[in-house]
N, C-alpha and C positions, 0 to 999 in steps of 0.2 A: 530503471526505477523500481524499487521494491513494490510489489503489488499486494493484493489481498492475502495470498498465502504466506508471503514473506513477513508481512506485518503481523498477521495472526500468530505465526510461529514465535516472533519476538515477544508479543503480548503474553502468550502462554508461558514463555521462559521467565519473563520479568515479574509476572503477577505474584508468585510466592516469595520473591525476593524483595518486593517493594510494598505490597499491601500492608497497611498499618504502620509503616515506617515514617518517622519524623525527619524532616530535612533540617539539619543543624546549621549548615553554612552553604553558601553558593558562590562559585567563582565563574566568571566569564572571561573570555580572551580579552586582553587589553587593547587589541587592535580595534580602533573605532569603526573602521570600514566593515570588518567581519561582524562586529557586534550589530551594526545596523542591518546587515543582510540576514543575520541569524535570528535575532529577536524581533519578530514582526509586530508583536503587541504584548504589553505596552512598551514604553521606552526601557532601555536596558537597565538603567538605575532603578526604575520602579519595579521591573521584573525581579531583580535581585532582592529588593526590600520586601516585596509581597510574597515571595516564595520561601524566604528564610523562616523557619519555625513552623511551617505547615506540615500536616500529616497527609500522606497519600492514602486515600481510602481503598482504591482498587486500581487495576490496570485493564483498560478496555480498548476496543478498536471500533472506529467508525470509518468505513471505506479504507483509505490508505493512511489514516491518521491513528497514532497511538494517543489515547485519551486517559488521563489520570485525574479522576475527581479528587478534590481536596476536602479538607475537613470542615469547611464552613463557607457560607456566602454563595454557594453554588459555583464556586470557581473551579477551574480545571487547568492542569498543565497539559498542553497538547504538543505533540512532536510529529513533524512530517520529515521523513528521512531523505527527501529529495532523490538525487541520483546515487549518492555514495555515502550517505549518513549511516552511522552505527551508534546504537544506544545499548550500553552494557554496564554491568556492575563489576567493579574492580576492588581488589584489596588496596587500601590507601598507600601502602609502600611500593606498589607496582608503578613503574615509571609510565607517565602518560604517553600514548602513542602519538605520532606526528598528526597534526591537525586536530588535536583535542581542543574544543572551543568552550565546553561547558563541563563543570564538575559540581556535584552536590554531595556533601558528606551526610550520610544517614546515621540515625541513632544506633544502628547495628554495627557501626564502625566501618562499613563499606562505603564506597563511592559510586554514585551513578554518573557516568561520563558519556558525553556525546562528541564524536569526532566526525569530520566531514571534509574530505580533501577538496571537493569541487564546490562546496558551500551553497548548494541549491536547497538544502533542508531549512527548516524553520522551527523556532520555539515560540509558543504562545502561552499566555496566562490570562485567564479571565472567565467570566460567565459565557455561556454560549451566545447569549444575546449581545454581549459587549464585543465578542470576537467577530460576530457577523456584522454588527454595526461599524466596527473598525475595518471591515473588509479584509480581515485576516483569516477568516474561515468561511467556506462556501455557505451561502444562504440556502441553497437547495442541493441536497445529496439524495440520490436515488435509494431505493430499497436495498437491503443487504441480500445478496444472492444465495447465501448459505444458511445453515442452521434453521431452516424452515421459516425464515422471515419473508420469503417471497414465494407465493403460491403460483402454481402453473396458470391459474385463471388470471391472476394479476399480471404475470409476465406476458400472457397472451394479449391482454388489454393494452399494456404500454407499448408493445411492439407494433400493434396495429395502429396506434395513435401517432406514430412517427412516420415521417417521409424522408428517409435518408439512407445511405448505404449502411448495412447492418454493422460493418466494422466501425464506422463513425459513431453509430449509436452506442455500441458496446464501450467505446472509449470515453463517451460522455458520462461524467460522474453524476449528472442529474438523472441519467437513465438507470444505471446500476452503479452502486458504490463499490469501488475496489478493483474492478476489472481493468486491466491495462493491455499493452500490446502483445505480451506473451500469450496470455490466456484467451484473448480475443481470437488470435490466429488458431490456437489449439482447439477452441470450442467450435469454431466454424468448420474446421477440418473434420472433427468427430461427428458433427451434425450433417456433413456432406453439403454444406452451403458455401457458395463463393462469397468472400467478404464484401464484394461490390454489389451484391443483390440488395434491392431496396426493401426496407422493412415491411412496408404495406403490401408488398407483392409476395411475401412468403405464404405458403399454404399452412393450414392448420397442422398438418403432419410435420412440416419443417419447423414451425414454432415450438412444437412439443419436443422435437429432437434437439433443438438448440437449447431449450430450457434444461433438459437432462444433461446435455454436453457441458454447459457452463458449470453446473453443480459438480459434475464428475471431474473436470480438469482442476477445479479449485480444491475440492476435497482430497484428490489424489496428491496434489502438490503439498498441501498442509501435512499429509501423512509422510511425505518425503522431506519435510522441513524446508520447503521452498526451492527455488531455482537460483543457483549461484551463477548468474550469467556474467556479471562484471566483477564486482567485489563484495556482493552480498554475503554476509555471514549471520548466524543467529546470535542470540544474546550471550552465548558461551564462546563466540568466536569461531564456530565451526560452519563449514559450508553445507548447504543443502545438497540433495541428490536428484531433484526433479529434472534438472537440466539434462540428465542422462536419458530421460524418458520422453522428451519433447518430440513430437511427430513431424512438425513442420517449421516451427519458429527457428530462425537462424539457419535453415537448411536449404536455402535457395540454390537450385541447380543440382541438388542431390536427388537420388531416386525416391519416389514415393514408396513408403513401406507397404502400401496396399497393392499398387498396380505397377510400380517400377517407372512410371513416367517422371521425367525430371521436374522437380517442383519449380513453380514460377514465382519470381520475385517482382514486386511492383511497389508503388507508393500509393497509399490510400489514407485519407484523413491526415495527411502530413506525416505518416509513419510508414516505415518499411513493413511490407506485408508479404507473406508467403502462403501459397495455396497450391492445390493440385488441379490442373485443368480438366483432368478426366474424372476424378472422384468427387469433385465439388461442382455443383450445378447452380 
């Protein structure tokens, strides 16, 4: 699943192409089953009617969500990419790729398209309050861990307030918004902390190290335009390069780059987890 760096990369790519653009027409797949899975709020017919003719004010990110505030009523178009979703701007004469489920013609003459082979993504339209009330958007998202939105003192407080394995806490979007499996493993390794360590038992030094490590792995991945692990590409269809720089994620059984010990693979919080038994305590 695209995590914070991948979504942030797409947001930065799409912002200059979409900000200020009017949506002239909207097409959704005709398959009713896919429509029902993709458009989570409101109903598909209402989604089309209310989106047509609207102007996209900006393109933003909240956690793993792309958020596009619209021109009136406080409504926003929200996209979650799921596991395999892609949101890109195309020339109208370009043939849609397989599994294209959404097309919006812009007043620039270009088309905003969404394709998703596994169909775990979602499209939402409404005010934040309506989306939350409709259980289409999380009622509680944690603070953003980059761009200075999360201070070290605030991070220290929320870590100490939890009693669960640190990997489980990092995956909880009400704890921090946007961190997923890739960057949880990478941050724990850089901080020298085993993912199974309980949050309330981390020392002050360890909490500070983890705070710095989270910011470092996220910012480095954004600079590398994300990690193309499965089929992630940016808004221009290009792969990121951060997967070439991952130190533990996906490397179970391979030697640790620091000490040479084979990396240990396990499951934690229902997710595959990789760590070094020697370097992480």
